[in-house]
Backbone and ligand atoms as CSV (ligand in chain L), in Angstrom:
chain,resi,resn,atom,element,x,y,z
A,1,MET,N,N,0.847,-1.207,0.000
A,1,MET,CA,C,0.000,0.000,0.000
A,1,MET,C,C,0.878,1.251,0.000
A,2,ILE,N,N,0.309,2.317,-0.498
A,2,ILE,CA,C,1.049,3.589,-0.594
A,2,ILE,C,C,1.471,4.077,0.785
A,3,ILE,N,N,0.603,3.851,1.773
A,3,ILE,CA,C,0.910,4.344,3.123
A,3,ILE,C,C,2.202,3.721,3.671
A,4,ASP,N,N,2.489,2.498,3.294
A,4,ASP,CA,C,3.728,1.859,3.790
A,4,ASP,C,C,4.948,2.623,3.285
A,5,LYS,N,N,4.912,3.021,2.026
A,5,LYS,CA,C,6.017,3.792,1.452
A,5,LYS,C,C,6.145,5.149,2.146
A,6,VAL,N,N,4.983,5.759,2.387
A,6,VAL,CA,C,4.982,7.080,3.043
A,6,VAL,C,C,5.539,6.972,4.467
A,7,LEU,N,N,5.150,5.933,5.175
A,7,LEU,CA,C,5.642,5.767,6.555
A,7,LEU,C,C,7.143,5.513,6.577
A,8,GLU,N,N,7.619,4.792,5.588
A,8,GLU,CA,C,9.066,4.556,5.475
A,8,GLU,C,C,9.793,5.882,5.177
A,9,ASN,N,N,9.235,6.646,4.244
A,9,ASN,CA,C,9.792,7.972,3.931
A,9,ASN,C,C,9.840,8.839,5.180
A,10,ASN,N,N,8.757,8.737,5.962
A,10,ASN,CA,C,8.664,9.593,7.144
A,10,ASN,C,C,9.741,9.245,8.172
A,11,GLN,N,N,9.989,7.957,8.327
A,11,GLN,CA,C,11.045,7.545,9.264
A,11,GLN,C,C,12.390,8.135,8.856
A,12,ASN,N,N,12.676,8.062,7.567
A,12,ASN,CA,C,13.927,8.629,7.052
A,12,ASN,C,C,13.977,10.134,7.260
A,13,PHE,N,N,12.840,10.789,7.047
A,13,PHE,CA,C,12.778,12.242,7.215
A,13,PHE,C,C,13.079,12.621,8.657
A,14,VAL,N,N,12.383,11.979,9.566
A,14,VAL,CA,C,12.527,12.326,10.986
A,14,VAL,C,C,13.952,12.086,11.470
A,15,GLU,N,N,14.573,11.026,10.978
A,15,GLU,CA,C,15.955,10.725,11.367
A,15,GLU,C,C,16.931,11.816,10.922
A,16,ASN,N,N,16.585,12.469,9.809
A,16,ASN,CA,C,17.501,13.465,9.246
A,16,ASN,C,C,17.075,14.910,9.465
A,17,PHE,N,N,16.019,15.107,10.232
A,17,PHE,CA,C,15.513,16.465,10.433
A,17,PHE,C,C,15.633,16.821,11.901
A,18,GLU,N,N,16.201,17.971,12.165
A,18,GLU,CA,C,16.417,18.361,13.559
A,18,GLU,C,C,15.132,18.761,14.261
A,19,GLY,N,N,14.169,19.226,13.499
A,19,GLY,CA,C,12.921,19.687,14.098
A,19,GLY,C,C,13.016,21.159,14.446
A,20,GLU,N,N,11.961,21.893,14.147
A,20,GLU,CA,C,11.949,23.305,14.517
A,20,GLU,C,C,10.526,23.708,14.846
A,21,GLU,N,N,10.383,24.484,15.893
A,21,GLU,CA,C,9.054,24.945,16.278
A,21,GLU,C,C,8.789,26.302,15.658
A,22,LEU,N,N,7.737,26.378,14.878
A,22,LEU,CA,C,7.388,27.631,14.211
A,22,LEU,C,C,6.026,28.107,14.712
A,23,GLY,N,N,5.743,29.382,14.493
A,23,GLY,CA,C,4.434,29.916,14.852
A,23,GLY,C,C,3.401,29.615,13.784
A,24,HIS,N,N,2.127,29.602,14.159
A,24,HIS,CA,C,1.094,29.276,13.161
A,24,HIS,C,C,0.543,30.507,12.456
A,25,LEU,N,N,0.906,31.707,12.921
A,25,LEU,CA,C,0.375,32.906,12.269
A,25,LEU,C,C,1.167,33.217,10.997
A,26,PRO,N,N,0.471,33.591,9.910
A,26,PRO,CA,C,1.167,33.820,8.633
A,26,PRO,C,C,1.974,35.127,8.645
A,27,LYS,N,N,3.271,35.009,8.538
A,27,LYS,CA,C,4.140,36.193,8.649
A,27,LYS,C,C,3.896,37.226,7.560
A,28,MET,N,N,3.489,36.764,6.363
A,28,MET,CA,C,3.211,37.720,5.283
A,28,MET,C,C,1.759,38.208,5.307
A,29,ASN,N,N,1.002,37.742,6.286
A,29,ASN,CA,C,-0.427,38.091,6.390
A,29,ASN,C,C,-1.169,37.809,5.076
A,30,LEU,N,N,-0.825,36.687,4.497
A,30,LEU,CA,C,-1.341,36.334,3.179
A,30,LEU,C,C,-2.103,35.004,3.217
A,31,CYS,N,N,-3.248,35.003,2.527
A,31,CYS,CA,C,-4.046,33.777,2.375
A,31,CYS,C,C,-4.157,33.464,0.885
A,32,ILE,N,N,-3.836,32.240,0.509
A,32,ILE,CA,C,-3.864,31.843,-0.901
A,32,ILE,C,C,-4.914,30.748,-1.100
A,33,VAL,N,N,-5.720,30.910,-2.144
A,33,VAL,CA,C,-6.652,29.856,-2.540
A,33,VAL,C,C,-6.152,29.345,-3.881
A,34,THR,N,N,-5.752,28.081,-3.936
A,34,THR,CA,C,-5.204,27.571,-5.189
A,34,THR,C,C,-5.678,26.138,-5.451
A,35,CYS,N,N,-5.135,25.546,-6.488
A,35,CYS,CA,C,-5.577,24.223,-6.947
A,35,CYS,C,C,-4.795,23.117,-6.248
A,36,MET,N,N,-5.373,21.918,-6.242
A,36,MET,CA,C,-4.687,20.777,-5.635
A,36,MET,C,C,-3.695,20.118,-6.604
A,37,ASP,N,N,-3.542,20.708,-7.795
A,37,ASP,CA,C,-2.680,20.114,-8.825
A,37,ASP,C,C,-1.316,19.710,-8.264
A,38,THR,N,N,-0.903,18.501,-8.591
A,38,THR,CA,C,0.368,17.954,-8.082
A,38,THR,C,C,1.574,18.781,-8.530
A,39,ARG,N,N,1.430,19.449,-9.685
A,39,ARG,CA,C,2.560,20.219,-10.210
A,39,ARG,C,C,2.792,21.513,-9.445
A,40,LEU,N,N,1.828,21.905,-8.623
A,40,LEU,CA,C,1.996,23.142,-7.848
A,40,LEU,C,C,2.805,22.916,-6.568
A,41,THR,N,N,2.907,21.669,-6.149
A,41,THR,CA,C,3.629,21.356,-4.914
A,41,THR,C,C,5.112,21.663,-5.070
A,42,ASN,N,N,5.650,22.416,-4.108
A,42,ASN,CA,C,7.063,22.845,-4.166
A,42,ASN,C,C,7.388,23.651,-5.421
A,43,PHE,N,N,6.372,24.242,-6.010
A,43,PHE,CA,C,6.533,25.047,-7.224
A,43,PHE,C,C,5.910,26.431,-7.018
A,44,LEU,N,N,4.654,26.431,-6.555
A,44,LEU,CA,C,3.981,27.708,-6.338
A,44,LEU,C,C,4.694,28.526,-5.254
A,45,GLU,N,N,5.085,27.857,-4.181
A,45,GLU,CA,C,5.715,28.590,-3.066
A,45,GLU,C,C,7.000,29.293,-3.510
A,46,PRO,N,N,7.976,28.578,-4.114
A,46,PRO,CA,C,9.166,29.305,-4.567
A,46,PRO,C,C,8.858,30.334,-5.659
A,47,ALA,N,N,7.860,30.054,-6.494
A,47,ALA,CA,C,7.504,31.021,-7.549
A,47,ALA,C,C,6.988,32.329,-6.943
A,48,LEU,N,N,6.415,32.232,-5.736
A,48,LEU,CA,C,5.885,33.416,-5.055
A,48,LEU,C,C,6.856,33.960,-4.001
A,49,GLY,N,N,7.916,33.227,-3.762
A,49,GLY,CA,C,8.866,33.652,-2.732
A,49,GLY,C,C,8.334,33.497,-1.328
A,50,ILE,N,N,7.504,32.459,-1.120
A,50,ILE,CA,C,6.999,32.247,0.232
A,50,ILE,C,C,7.560,30.956,0.813
A,51,ASP,N,N,7.711,30.979,2.121
A,51,ASP,CA,C,8.341,29.870,2.822
A,51,ASP,C,C,7.396,29.365,3.927
A,52,ARG,N,N,7.811,28.358,4.662
A,52,ARG,CA,C,7.040,27.917,5.824
A,52,ARG,C,C,6.788,29.134,6.710
A,53,GLU,N,N,5.646,29.203,7.312
A,53,GLU,CA,C,5.231,30.297,8.213
A,53,GLU,C,C,4.668,31.509,7.491
A,54,ASP,N,N,4.844,31.618,6.178
A,54,ASP,CA,C,4.498,32.874,5.516
A,54,ASP,C,C,3.019,33.048,5.194
A,55,ALA,N,N,2.362,31.978,4.746
A,55,ALA,CA,C,1.008,32.149,4.210
A,55,ALA,C,C,0.116,30.962,4.558
A,56,LYS,N,N,-1.189,31.224,4.603
A,56,LYS,CA,C,-2.182,30.159,4.720
A,56,LYS,C,C,-2.548,29.745,3.299
A,57,ILE,N,N,-2.445,28.464,3.006
A,57,ILE,CA,C,-2.734,28.016,1.642
A,57,ILE,C,C,-3.899,27.027,1.658
A,58,ILE,N,N,-4.959,27.401,0.950
A,58,ILE,CA,C,-6.156,26.559,0.844
A,58,ILE,C,C,-6.132,25.954,-0.551
A,59,ARG,N,N,-6.145,24.636,-0.635
A,59,ARG,CA,C,-6.084,24.002,-1.960
A,59,ARG,C,C,-7.297,23.100,-2.171
A,60,ASN,N,N,-7.838,23.130,-3.361
A,60,ASN,CA,C,-8.889,22.179,-3.717
A,60,ASN,C,C,-8.847,21.947,-5.232
A,61,ALA,N,N,-9.763,21.135,-5.717
A,61,ALA,CA,C,-9.784,20.839,-7.148
A,61,ALA,C,C,-10.231,22.072,-7.923
A,62,GLY,N,N,-9.315,22.698,-8.634
A,62,GLY,CA,C,-9.660,23.800,-9.523
A,62,GLY,C,C,-9.846,25.163,-8.877
A,63,ASN,N,N,-9.372,25.340,-7.632
A,63,ASN,CA,C,-9.573,26.605,-6.901
A,63,ASN,C,C,-10.954,27.208,-7.148
A,64,THR,N,N,-11.952,26.356,-6.978
A,64,THR,CA,C,-13.337,26.784,-7.167
A,64,THR,C,C,-14.042,26.854,-5.821
A,65,ILE,N,N,-15.163,27.536,-5.818
A,65,ILE,CA,C,-15.973,27.573,-4.602
A,65,ILE,C,C,-17.262,26.821,-4.859
A,66,VAL,N,N,-17.373,25.647,-4.237
A,66,VAL,CA,C,-18.591,24.845,-4.295
A,66,VAL,C,C,-18.953,24.616,-2.836
A,67,GLY,N,N,-20.060,25.174,-2.402
A,67,GLY,CA,C,-20.400,25.083,-0.983
A,67,GLY,C,C,-19.646,26.138,-0.183
A,68,GLU,N,N,-19.525,25.906,1.125
A,68,GLU,CA,C,-19.048,26.947,2.035
A,68,GLU,C,C,-17.619,26.727,2.519
A,69,ASP,N,N,-16.992,25.628,2.161
A,69,ASP,CA,C,-15.760,25.276,2.869
A,69,ASP,C,C,-14.589,26.214,2.604
A,70,VAL,N,N,-14.446,26.678,1.373
A,70,VAL,CA,C,-13.348,27.612,1.078
A,70,VAL,C,C,-13.589,28.930,1.814
A,71,ILE,N,N,-14.831,29.397,1.801
A,71,ILE,CA,C,-15.186,30.641,2.491
A,71,ILE,C,C,-14.861,30.513,3.982
A,72,ARG,N,N,-15.199,29.358,4.546
A,72,ARG,CA,C,-14.931,29.105,5.963
A,72,ARG,C,C,-13.440,29.251,6.250
A,73,SER,N,N,-12.610,28.673,5.396
A,73,SER,CA,C,-11.165,28.737,5.614
A,73,SER,C,C,-10.622,30.152,5.388
A,74,VAL,N,N,-11.144,30.837,4.377
A,74,VAL,CA,C,-10.728,32.230,4.146
A,74,VAL,C,C,-11.111,33.077,5.361
A,75,ALA,N,N,-12.316,32.859,5.874
A,75,ALA,CA,C,-12.777,33.620,7.047
A,75,ALA,C,C,-11.863,33.361,8.243
A,76,ALA,N,N,-11.477,32.109,8.445
A,76,ALA,CA,C,-10.563,31.787,9.554
A,76,ALA,C,C,-9.227,32.482,9.347
A,77,ALA,N,N,-8.730,32.482,8.110
A,77,ALA,CA,C,-7.437,33.105,7.795
A,77,ALA,C,C,-7.487,34.605,8.065
A,78,VAL,N,N,-8.608,35.222,7.727
A,78,VAL,CA,C,-8.733,36.679,7.853
A,78,VAL,C,C,-9.065,37.093,9.291
A,79,TYR,N,N,-10.107,36.483,9.842
A,79,TYR,CA,C,-10.619,36.971,11.132
A,79,TYR,C,C,-9.871,36.396,12.325
A,80,SER,N,N,-9.295,35.224,12.147
A,80,SER,CA,C,-8.651,34.597,13.298
A,80,SER,C,C,-7.125,34.617,13.205
A,81,LEU,N,N,-6.594,34.666,11.981
A,81,LEU,CA,C,-5.143,34.472,11.835
A,81,LEU,C,C,-4.435,35.693,11.260
A,82,GLY,N,N,-5.173,36.753,11.054
A,82,GLY,CA,C,-4.547,38.032,10.697
A,82,GLY,C,C,-4.180,38.229,9.236
A,83,CYS,N,N,-4.738,37.424,8.331
A,83,CYS,CA,C,-4.434,37.640,6.910
A,83,CYS,C,C,-5.064,38.952,6.444
A,84,GLU,N,N,-4.305,39.713,5.684
A,84,GLU,CA,C,-4.776,41.019,5.210
A,84,GLU,C,C,-5.137,40.997,3.732
A,85,GLU,N,N,-4.532,40.078,2.991
A,85,GLU,CA,C,-4.854,39.977,1.571
A,85,GLU,C,C,-5.084,38.504,1.199
A,86,VAL,N,N,-6.026,38.314,0.291
A,86,VAL,CA,C,-6.337,36.966,-0.205
A,86,VAL,C,C,-5.954,36.929,-1.683
A,87,MET,N,N,-5.285,35.869,-2.108
A,87,MET,CA,C,-4.965,35.700,-3.522
A,87,MET,C,C,-5.568,34.394,-4.021
A,88,VAL,N,N,-6.426,34.481,-5.019
A,88,VAL,CA,C,-6.912,33.278,-5.693
A,88,VAL,C,C,-5.940,33.044,-6.849
A,89,ILE,N,N,-5.266,31.902,-6.835
A,89,ILE,CA,C,-4.259,31.641,-7.878
A,89,ILE,C,C,-4.616,30.370,-8.642
A,90,GLY,N,N,-5.107,30.553,-9.853
A,90,GLY,CA,C,-5.348,29.421,-10.739
A,90,GLY,C,C,-4.069,29.112,-11.505
A,91,HIS,N,N,-4.118,28.110,-12.347
A,91,HIS,CA,C,-2.932,27.786,-13.145
A,91,HIS,C,C,-3.345,27.333,-14.531
A,92,THR,N,N,-2.416,27.483,-15.470
A,92,THR,CA,C,-2.691,27.052,-16.835
A,92,THR,C,C,-2.776,25.521,-16.880
A,93,ASN,N,N,-3.465,25.013,-17.855
A,93,ASN,CA,C,-3.567,23.570,-18.078
A,93,ASN,C,C,-4.153,22.826,-16.869
A,94,CYS,N,N,-5.201,23.405,-16.283
A,94,CYS,CA,C,-5.815,22.806,-15.079
A,94,CYS,C,C,-6.604,21.549,-15.443
A,95,GLY,N,N,-6.434,20.528,-14.636
A,95,GLY,CA,C,-7.131,19.254,-14.857
A,95,GLY,C,C,-8.641,19.347,-14.681
A,96,MET,N,N,-9.101,20.410,-14.009
A,96,MET,CA,C,-10.541,20.552,-13.802
A,96,MET,C,C,-11.229,21.232,-14.979
A,97,LYS,N,N,-10.403,21.648,-15.956
A,97,LYS,CA,C,-10.991,22.245,-17.159
A,97,LYS,C,C,-11.673,21.134,-17.944
A,98,ASN,N,N,-12.947,21.317,-18.149
A,98,ASN,CA,C,-13.751,20.318,-18.849
A,98,ASN,C,C,-13.531,18.907,-18.285
A,99,ALA,N,N,-13.591,18.818,-16.960
A,99,ALA,CA,C,-13.463,17.512,-16.304
A,99,ALA,C,C,-14.473,16.547,-16.929
A,100,ASN,N,N,-14.038,15.337,-17.159
A,100,ASN,CA,C,-14.881,14.364,-17.851
A,100,ASN,C,C,-15.928,13.774,-16.895
A,101,VAL,N,N,-17.093,14.416,-16.904
A,101,VAL,CA,C,-18.145,14.052,-15.956
A,101,VAL,C,C,-18.648,12.625,-16.192
A,102,ASP,N,N,-18.709,12.208,-17.463
A,102,ASP,CA,C,-19.170,10.839,-17.767
A,102,ASP,C,C,-18.216,9.811,-17.173
A,103,LYS,N,N,-16.926,10.113,-17.263
A,103,LYS,CA,C,-15.917,9.201,-16.728
A,103,LYS,C,C,-16.010,9.137,-15.196
A,104,ILE,N,N,-16.222,10.301,-14.588
A,104,ILE,CA,C,-16.360,10.345,-13.119
A,104,ILE,C,C,-17.584,9.536,-12.702
A,105,LYS,N,N,-18.676,9.729,-13.440
A,105,LYS,CA,C,-19.919,9.017,-13.115
A,105,LYS,C,C,-19.738,7.502,-13.249
A,106,SER,N,N,-19.125,7.075,-14.330
A,106,SER,CA,C,-18.979,5.620,-14.506
A,106,SER,C,C,-18.007,5.050,-13.473
A,107,SER,N,N,-17.013,5.835,-13.077
A,107,SER,CA,C,-16.096,5.371,-12.039
A,107,SER,C,C,-16.810,5.248,-10.695
A,108,MET,N,N,-17.696,6.194,-10.418
A,108,MET,CA,C,-18.482,6.128,-9.175
A,108,MET,C,C,-19.353,4.864,-9.155
A,109,ILE,N,N,-20.012,4.603,-10.279
A,109,ILE,CA,C,-20.894,3.434,-10.370
A,109,ILE,C,C,-20.085,2.149,-10.198
A,110,GLU,N,N,-18.931,2.114,-10.868
A,110,GLU,CA,C,-18.040,0.948,-10.789
A,110,GLU,C,C,-17.588,0.684,-9.349
A,111,LYS,N,N,-17.407,1.770,-8.585
A,111,LYS,CA,C,-16.951,1.625,-7.204
A,111,LYS,C,C,-18.107,1.469,-6.207
A,112,GLY,N,N,-19.324,1.407,-6.734
A,112,GLY,CA,C,-20.456,1.051,-5.891
A,112,GLY,C,C,-21.335,2.197,-5.412
A,113,VAL,N,N,-21.149,3.398,-5.945
A,113,VAL,CA,C,-22.052,4.493,-5.556
A,113,VAL,C,C,-23.383,4.284,-6.275
A,114,PRO,N,N,-24.509,4.274,-5.525
A,114,PRO,CA,C,-25.801,4.056,-6.182
A,114,PRO,C,C,-26.093,5.174,-7.208
A,115,GLU,N,N,-26.556,4.773,-8.379
A,115,GLU,CA,C,-26.790,5.742,-9.453
A,115,GLU,C,C,-27.813,6.802,-9.051
A,116,GLU,N,N,-28.808,6.391,-8.248
A,116,GLU,CA,C,-29.828,7.385,-7.851
A,116,GLU,C,C,-29.225,8.489,-6.989
A,117,GLU,N,N,-28.160,8.176,-6.232
A,117,GLU,CA,C,-27.485,9.210,-5.439
A,117,GLU,C,C,-26.727,10.174,-6.362
A,118,ILE,N,N,-26.081,9.624,-7.387
A,118,ILE,CA,C,-25.336,10.465,-8.331
A,118,ILE,C,C,-26.292,11.399,-9.068
A,119,ASN,N,N,-27.459,10.854,-9.413
A,119,ASN,CA,C,-28.424,11.634,-10.183
A,119,ASN,C,C,-29.068,12.763,-9.373
A,120,LYS,N,N,-28.866,12.742,-8.045
A,120,LYS,CA,C,-29.435,13.808,-7.210
A,120,LYS,C,C,-28.663,15.120,-7.347
A,121,VAL,N,N,-27.431,15.037,-7.855
A,121,VAL,CA,C,-26.629,16.266,-7.979
A,121,VAL,C,C,-26.321,16.561,-9.452
A,122,ASP,N,N,-26.067,17.849,-9.722
A,122,ASP,CA,C,-25.540,18.230,-11.032
A,122,ASP,C,C,-24.045,17.963,-10.945
A,123,LEU,N,N,-23.633,16.813,-11.469
A,123,LEU,CA,C,-22.269,16.324,-11.235
A,123,LEU,C,C,-21.201,17.313,-11.700
A,124,SER,N,N,-21.448,17.978,-12.801
A,124,SER,CA,C,-20.493,18.941,-13.330
A,124,SER,C,C,-20.268,20.085,-12.330
A,125,LYS,N,N,-21.348,20.579,-11.761
A,125,LYS,CA,C,-21.248,21.661,-10.759
A,125,LYS,C,C,-20.669,21.130,-9.458
A,126,TRP,N,N,-21.116,19.947,-9.065
A,126,TRP,CA,C,-20.701,19.373,-7.780
A,126,TRP,C,C,-19.203,19.093,-7.756
A,127,ILE,N,N,-18.692,18.594,-8.848
A,127,ILE,CA,C,-17.267,18.261,-8.913
A,127,ILE,C,C,-16.435,19.525,-9.174
A,128,GLY,N,N,-17.104,20.592,-9.610
A,128,GLY,CA,C,-16.411,21.865,-9.839
A,128,GLY,C,C,-15.688,21.926,-11.171
A,129,SER,N,N,-16.287,21.306,-12.191
A,129,SER,CA,C,-15.706,21.377,-13.535
A,129,SER,C,C,-15.676,22.832,-14.007
A,130,ILE,N,N,-14.569,23.227,-14.629
A,130,ILE,CA,C,-14.461,24.614,-15.089
A,130,ILE,C,C,-14.289,24.667,-16.609
A,131,GLU,N,N,-14.723,25.795,-17.185
A,131,GLU,CA,C,-14.618,25.922,-18.639
A,131,GLU,C,C,-13.359,26.652,-19.060
A,132,ASP,N,N,-12.916,27.586,-18.198
A,132,ASP,CA,C,-11.751,28.411,-18.548
A,132,ASP,C,C,-11.043,28.798,-17.256
A,133,GLU,N,N,-9.739,28.586,-17.205
A,133,GLU,CA,C,-8.988,28.818,-15.970
A,133,GLU,C,C,-9.065,30.269,-15.512
A,134,GLU,N,N,-8.979,31.210,-16.464
A,134,GLU,CA,C,-8.965,32.629,-16.080
A,134,GLU,C,C,-10.339,33.092,-15.607
A,135,ILE,N,N,-11.379,32.696,-16.343
A,135,ILE,CA,C,-12.742,33.067,-15.939
A,135,ILE,C,C,-13.055,32.469,-14.569
A,136,ASN,N,N,-12.580,31.245,-14.354
A,136,ASN,CA,C,-12.811,30.576,-13.074
A,136,ASN,C,C,-12.185,31.348,-11.916
A,137,VAL,N,N,-10.977,31.879,-12.103
A,137,VAL,CA,C,-10.323,32.681,-11.054
A,137,VAL,C,C,-11.158,33.931,-10.757
A,138,ILE,N,N,-11.597,34.586,-11.823
A,138,ILE,CA,C,-12.381,35.814,-11.651
A,138,ILE,C,C,-13.691,35.511,-10.900
A,139,GLU,N,N,-14.312,34.375,-11.235
A,139,GLU,CA,C,-15.555,33.983,-10.557
A,139,GLU,C,C,-15.314,33.653,-9.085
A,140,THR,N,N,-14.180,32.989,-8.801
A,140,THR,CA,C,-13.875,32.644,-7.404
A,140,THR,C,C,-13.627,33.910,-6.586
A,141,VAL,N,N,-12.900,34.867,-7.167
A,141,VAL,CA,C,-12.677,36.154,-6.486
A,141,VAL,C,C,-14.027,36.810,-6.158
A,142,LYS,N,N,-14.907,36.801,-7.162
A,142,LYS,CA,C,-16.224,37.424,-7.009
A,142,LYS,C,C,-17.028,36.747,-5.886
A,143,LYS,N,N,-16.983,35.407,-5.867
A,143,LYS,CA,C,-17.751,34.679,-4.850
A,143,LYS,C,C,-17.232,34.993,-3.447
A,144,ILE,N,N,-15.908,35.120,-3.309
A,144,ILE,CA,C,-15.350,35.448,-1.989
A,144,ILE,C,C,-15.782,36.861,-1.592
A,145,LYS,N,N,-15.582,37.800,-2.512
A,145,LYS,CA,C,-15.881,39.205,-2.201
A,145,LYS,C,C,-17.364,39.431,-1.903
A,146,GLU,N,N,-18.225,38.687,-2.606
A,146,GLU,CA,C,-19.659,38.913,-2.457
A,146,GLU,C,C,-20.274,38.130,-1.303
A,147,HIS,N,N,-19.483,37.256,-0.679
A,147,HIS,CA,C,-20.054,36.468,0.417
A,147,HIS,C,C,-20.403,37.383,1.590
A,148,PRO,N,N,-21.597,37.227,2.160
A,148,PRO,CA,C,-22.029,38.143,3.224
A,148,PRO,C,C,-21.127,38.134,4.469
A,149,LEU,N,N,-20.384,37.087,4.680
A,149,LEU,CA,C,-19.526,37.041,5.870
A,149,LEU,C,C,-18.110,37.554,5.599
A,150,ILE,N,N,-17.847,37.933,4.375
A,150,ILE,CA,C,-16.536,38.515,4.037
A,150,ILE,C,C,-16.720,40.038,3.958
A,151,ALA,N,N,-16.051,40.733,4.859
A,151,ALA,CA,C,-16.235,42.190,4.974
A,151,ALA,C,C,-15.771,42.905,3.703
A,152,ASP,N,N,-16.385,44.046,3.428
A,152,ASP,CA,C,-16.112,44.799,2.196
A,152,ASP,C,C,-14.638,45.183,2.030
A,153,GLY,N,N,-13.973,45.499,3.132
A,153,GLY,CA,C,-12.600,45.988,3.037
A,153,GLY,C,C,-11.554,44.918,2.773
A,154,ILE,N,N,-11.958,43.658,2.750
A,154,ILE,CA,C,-10.967,42.590,2.576
A,154,ILE,C,C,-10.497,42.538,1.119
A,155,ILE,N,N,-9.183,42.568,0.957
A,155,ILE,CA,C,-8.595,42.645,-0.390
A,155,ILE,C,C,-8.478,41.240,-0.979
A,156,VAL,N,N,-9.062,41.050,-2.157
A,156,VAL,CA,C,-8.991,39.745,-2.823
A,156,VAL,C,C,-8.452,39.939,-4.245
A,157,HIS,N,N,-7.316,39.338,-4.542
A,157,HIS,CA,C,-6.719,39.411,-5.873
A,157,HIS,C,C,-6.989,38.103,-6.628
A,158,GLY,N,N,-6.894,38.166,-7.940
A,158,GLY,CA,C,-7.015,36.965,-8.760
A,158,GLY,C,C,-5.829,36.860,-9.702
A,159,LEU,N,N,-5.157,35.714,-9.715
A,159,LEU,CA,C,-3.979,35.537,-10.564
A,159,LEU,C,C,-3.975,34.152,-11.214
A,160,ILE,N,N,-3.173,34.055,-12.260
A,160,ILE,CA,C,-2.953,32.767,-12.918
A,160,ILE,C,C,-1.447,32.529,-12.932
A,161,VAL,N,N,-1.033,31.313,-12.589
A,161,VAL,CA,C,0.387,30.993,-12.702
A,161,VAL,C,C,0.585,30.036,-13.890
A,162,ASP,N,N,1.615,30.321,-14.655
A,162,ASP,CA,C,1.952,29.434,-15.770
A,162,ASP,C,C,2.593,28.174,-15.185
A,163,ILE,N,N,1.978,27.033,-15.423
A,163,ILE,CA,C,2.414,25.786,-14.783
A,163,ILE,C,C,3.789,25.323,-15.299
A,164,VAL,N,N,4.230,25.874,-16.411
A,164,VAL,CA,C,5.539,25.505,-16.959
A,164,VAL,C,C,6.635,26.471,-16.501
A,165,THR,N,N,6.373,27.781,-16.646
A,165,THR,CA,C,7.419,28.776,-16.354
A,165,THR,C,C,7.336,29.367,-14.957
A,166,GLY,N,N,6.160,29.274,-14.321
A,166,GLY,CA,C,5.969,29.870,-12.997
A,166,GLY,C,C,5.631,31.344,-13.034
A,167,GLU,N,N,5.467,31.905,-14.220
A,167,GLU,CA,C,5.164,33.331,-14.315
A,167,GLU,C,C,3.720,33.616,-13.892
A,168,LEU,N,N,3.576,34.668,-13.094
A,168,LEU,CA,C,2.249,35.072,-12.628
A,168,LEU,C,C,1.654,36.122,-13.544
A,169,LYS,N,N,0.340,36.032,-13.740
A,169,LYS,CA,C,-0.380,37.057,-14.479
A,169,LYS,C,C,-1.527,37.527,-13.563
A,170,VAL,N,N,-1.625,38.826,-13.397
A,170,VAL,CA,C,-2.676,39.369,-12.534
A,170,VAL,C,C,-3.956,39.548,-13.336
A,171,LEU,N,N,-5.032,38.976,-12.840
A,171,LEU,CA,C,-6.334,39.096,-13.507
A,171,LEU,C,C,-7.231,40.098,-12.786
A,172,VAL,N,N,-7.140,40.088,-11.458
A,172,VAL,CA,C,-7.924,41.012,-10.648
A,172,VAL,C,C,-7.002,41.561,-9.571
A,173,LYS,N,N,-6.867,42.868,-9.502
A,173,LYS,CA,C,-6.081,43.446,-8.407
A,173,LYS,C,C,-7.078,44.011,-7.409
A,174,GLY,N,N,-7.119,43.425,-6.213
A,174,GLY,CA,C,-8.158,43.760,-5.231
A,174,GLY,C,C,-7.954,45.124,-4.583
L,1,ZN,ZN,ZN,-5.784,22.731,-11.378
């Protein structure tokens, strides 16, 4: 199982790491909402010049807002942890662009999810399929800013990072 490999890796890590106690408050007062894409790991942070302790990073499939969970985390970052600016950062070539809903549905059925349960939701919306990475960032910024629990003065930017070069493009300057 994958967990066995991870636990072995962890033993090696702990043996070679001295350990350091850091604070949980974000030193740059920055909150980032971005994608769960594997290519962003250890890539987005250096591309932005941020290190451990610097920012709160919320990741999900396609940096979209479906339901309340992203808002909840942004609210915690802002009201409880002192974040002053929020950045929604999408990326080029996102896997959630035109996510194959038929494939997801058949995989769910194959794994035993009752079809009547799947049919209760608009699967494309529920899974957060997006049509365009840039429009999606702009929509996510809008949803955060317009949420009744997010105060008017909270600054929310929207950006896209090039998944190959790491270059940032500003779409919305909050
Ligand atoms: Zn993505």
